[in-house]
N, C-alpha and C positions, 0 to 999 in steps of 0.2 A: 666553741662547737658548730660545724658545717652542715647545714640541713642538705645534705646529698639527698639523691632519690631512692636510694637503697639504703638500709642496714648493714652496718660491718662492710662497708663499701671499701676495696683495697684504695689506700691513698699514699702519694708520696709527695715531697716538696721537691720544689728546684734544687739542685744540687749545690746551688751557689746562695741558696735563702739565708741570710742571718736573723732573720726574727722581721717583727712588723714593720721595722724602717730599713728593711733589707734596700741597698742601692747597688747598682740602676735599678729602676722598677719592676723590668724584666725579669729580676730574680727574686720578687717576692711573691711568686706564685706556688699554688698547690695544685694537684691533680687529682681527681678523685673519679674512681668507677661509677656506673651508673644501672638502673635498671633498665634504662634504653640503650640502643646502639651509641652511644658516645660516650668521651669522656669528659668530666666537667672540670672549667678550671675556676679556681677562686684565687681572690688576694688576699694574702695572709695580714694586710694593715687593717682592712675594713670587714674581713670575713664572707665577702658579698660574691656570688659568679659572677664571673667576668666573661665567660667564653665557653664555649664546646666545640668538642674536635668529633665530628662524625666518624663511626668506625662502621665494621659489618656487621658484628655481633656483639651483645653486651659482653663485659669483663665480668668473670664470676669469681675473680680470684687478685691475687695483689696486682697493684700498679707501680712501676719501678720508672725513675726519671733518671735520665743521664746527659751528660752535658759533653758533648763533643768540641773539644778545645780548638780542634782546626777549623770548623767553622764557625763556631758558636751555636749550633744548633741543638735544641732538646730533642731527646730521642725517649719515646714513651713506649713501655712495653706491658703488656697486659696477658693475662689469660683468661680465654673463652672457652665456652663449652665443645668449639670445633678446631681450638689450639690457639697460636698465638698470633696478637694483633700488634704491628708496631707501628709508630706514628712519630713523625717526625714534626717540630715545632719549630719555625723560621728565627732567627735571633732577632726579625724585628720585633716580635709582637711583645705588646705591654700592655699592662694593666689600666685600664679607665677607671679605676676607684680615685677618689681623692684623697 
């Protein structure tokens, strides 16, 4: 269980995540909505928060992660009270979990 900052938070895994031992390391990520205006990033190997992405408004619904094959970037989409937020994560992001 992930200790997110909001109950019933929207959550999605990296589209290439194959589980706790997913490789390369940048694929073993999960993304969760927060009660604050940010998206929380978790490592699915150690289940610890390893980062956050600041956004304008808190996400109040689902979070969806999509992989852009042409660039290797991750695109995160979430619903807020004032519309939709789209965040792009570079393909160089990796986890710091042991």
